[in-house]
C-alpha positions as a LaTeX table, in Angstrom:
\begin{tabular}{lrrr}
\hline
Residue & $x$ (\AA) & $y$ (\AA) & $z$ (\AA) \\
\hline
Met1 & $-2.65$ & $-19.73$ & 19.12 \\
Gln2 & 0.50 & $-18.65$ & 17.32 \\
Lys3 & 0.93 & $-15.10$ & 16.22 \\
Asp4 & 2.02 & $-14.30$ & 12.70 \\
Ile5 & 4.60 & $-11.64$ & 11.91 \\
Tyr6 & 1.89 & $-9.02$ & 11.34 \\
Glu7 & 0.49 & $-9.46$ & 14.86 \\
Lys8 & 3.98 & $-9.38$ & 16.38 \\
Ile9 & 4.77 & $-6.10$ & 14.62 \\
Ile10 & 1.46 & $-4.56$ & 15.69 \\
Gly11 & 2.06 & $-5.72$ & 19.28 \\
Phe12 & 5.51 & $-4.16$ & 19.24 \\
Leu13 & 4.14 & $-0.91$ & 17.82 \\
Leu14 & 1.47 & $-0.79$ & 20.52 \\
Gly15 & 4.06 & $-1.24$ & 23.27 \\
Ala16 & 6.34 & 1.36 & 21.74 \\
Ser17 & 3.41 & 3.75 & 21.37 \\
Trp18 & 2.65 & 3.59 & 25.09 \\
Gly19 & 6.28 & 4.40 & 25.86 \\
Ile20 & 6.23 & 7.30 & 23.43 \\
Ile21 & 3.03 & 8.62 & 25.04 \\
Phe22 & 4.53 & 8.52 & 28.52 \\
Phe23 & 7.87 & 10.11 & 27.67 \\
Gly24 & 6.33 & 12.48 & 25.13 \\
Ala25 & 3.87 & 13.78 & 27.71 \\
Leu26 & 6.71 & 14.33 & 30.17 \\
Leu27 & 8.81 & 16.09 & 27.54 \\
Thr28 & 5.86 & 18.21 & 26.37 \\
Phe29 & 5.17 & 19.30 & 29.93 \\
Lys30 & 8.84 & 20.19 & 30.54 \\
Ile31 & 9.05 & 22.19 & 27.32 \\
Phe32 & 5.89 & 24.21 & 27.94 \\
Ile33 & 6.32 & 24.72 & 31.71 \\
Ser34 & 8.46 & 27.79 & 31.01 \\
Leu35 & 5.43 & 29.39 & 29.31 \\
Gly36 & 3.10 & 28.71 & 32.23 \\
Val37 & 1.57 & 25.86 & 34.16 \\
Val38 & $-1.86$ & 26.11 & 32.52 \\
Leu39 & $-0.38$ & 26.07 & 29.01 \\
Ala40 & 1.90 & 23.18 & 29.93 \\
Ile41 & $-0.99$ & 21.10 & 31.26 \\
Phe42 & $-3.19$ & 21.97 & 28.27 \\
Ser43 & $-0.52$ & 21.09 & 25.71 \\
Thr44 & 0.27 & 17.85 & 27.54 \\
Val45 & $-3.40$ & 16.84 & 27.56 \\
Val46 & $-3.68$ & 17.62 & 23.83 \\
Phe47 & $-0.56$ & 15.55 & 23.14 \\
Val48 & $-1.94$ & 12.62 & 25.14 \\
Phe49 & $-5.32$ & 12.70 & 23.37 \\
Val50 & $-3.75$ & 12.81 & 19.92 \\
Ser51 & $-1.37$ & 9.99 & 20.86 \\
Leu52 & $-4.19$ & 7.86 & 22.27 \\
Phe53 & $-6.10$ & 8.32 & 19.02 \\
Leu54 & $-3.09$ & 6.97 & 17.14 \\
Val55 & $-2.86$ & 4.00 & 19.54 \\
Leu56 & $-6.52$ & 3.25 & 18.88 \\
Ala57 & $-5.86$ & 3.37 & 15.15 \\
Ile58 & $-3.05$ & 0.83 & 15.51 \\
Asp59 & $-5.27$ & $-1.36$ & 17.69 \\
Ala60 & $-8.02$ & $-1.16$ & 15.07 \\
Leu61 & $-5.62$ & $-2.71$ & 12.55 \\
Leu62 & $-5.14$ & $-5.69$ & 14.85 \\
Val63 & $-8.87$ & $-6.06$ & 15.50 \\
Asn64 & $-9.65$ & $-5.97$ & 11.77 \\
Lys65 & $-7.01$ & $-8.62$ & 11.11 \\
Gln66 & $-8.53$ & $-10.88$ & 13.78 \\
Arg67 & $-12.04$ & $-10.29$ & 12.43 \\
Leu68 & $-10.86$ & $-11.26$ & 8.93 \\
Gln69 & $-9.33$ & $-14.48$ & 10.28 \\
Glu70 & $-12.58$ & $-15.37$ & 12.05 \\
Ala71 & $-14.60$ & $-14.67$ & 8.90 \\
Lys72 & $-12.33$ & $-17.00$ & 6.93 \\
Lys73 & $-12.82$ & $-19.76$ & 9.51 \\
Gln74 & $-16.59$ & $-19.30$ & 9.45 \\
Thr75 & $-16.61$ & $-19.37$ & 5.65 \\
Glu76 & $-14.74$ & $-22.68$ & 5.62 \\
Leu77 & $-17.18$ & $-24.16$ & 8.13 \\
Leu78 & $-20.16$ & $-22.97$ & 6.10 \\
Lys79 & $-18.67$ & $-24.49$ & 2.93 \\
Lys80 & $-18.26$ & $-27.84$ & 4.71 \\
Ile81 & $-21.82$ & $-27.74$ & 6.03 \\
Tyr82 & $-23.18$ & $-26.78$ & 2.61 \\
Ala83 & $-21.20$ & $-29.53$ & 0.87 \\
Lys84 & $-22.40$ & $-32.07$ & 3.41 \\
His85 & $-26.10$ & $-31.21$ & 2.95 \\
Thr86 & $-26.07$ & $-30.88$ & $-0.84$ \\
Lys87 & $-24.76$ & $-34.40$ & $-1.54$ \\
\hline
\end{tabular}
């Protein structure tokens, strides 16, 4: 199955998001380590959870697009079946 431009962009954004999560968590930890280990770990965990929520939101866009495509295919099949039985 070929991907359209929308799916390619979403795939790229998902990959970039995982990179941002990894390096952002490292950077967050390094910034807050001067204030204490517990605060650094807490702020890193908060950053990771917020970032993962955003990744899930991007993934939901892709899932909704795929669900719409499947609904269109099913609608076309139902129209063919209906046209075949109403003749």
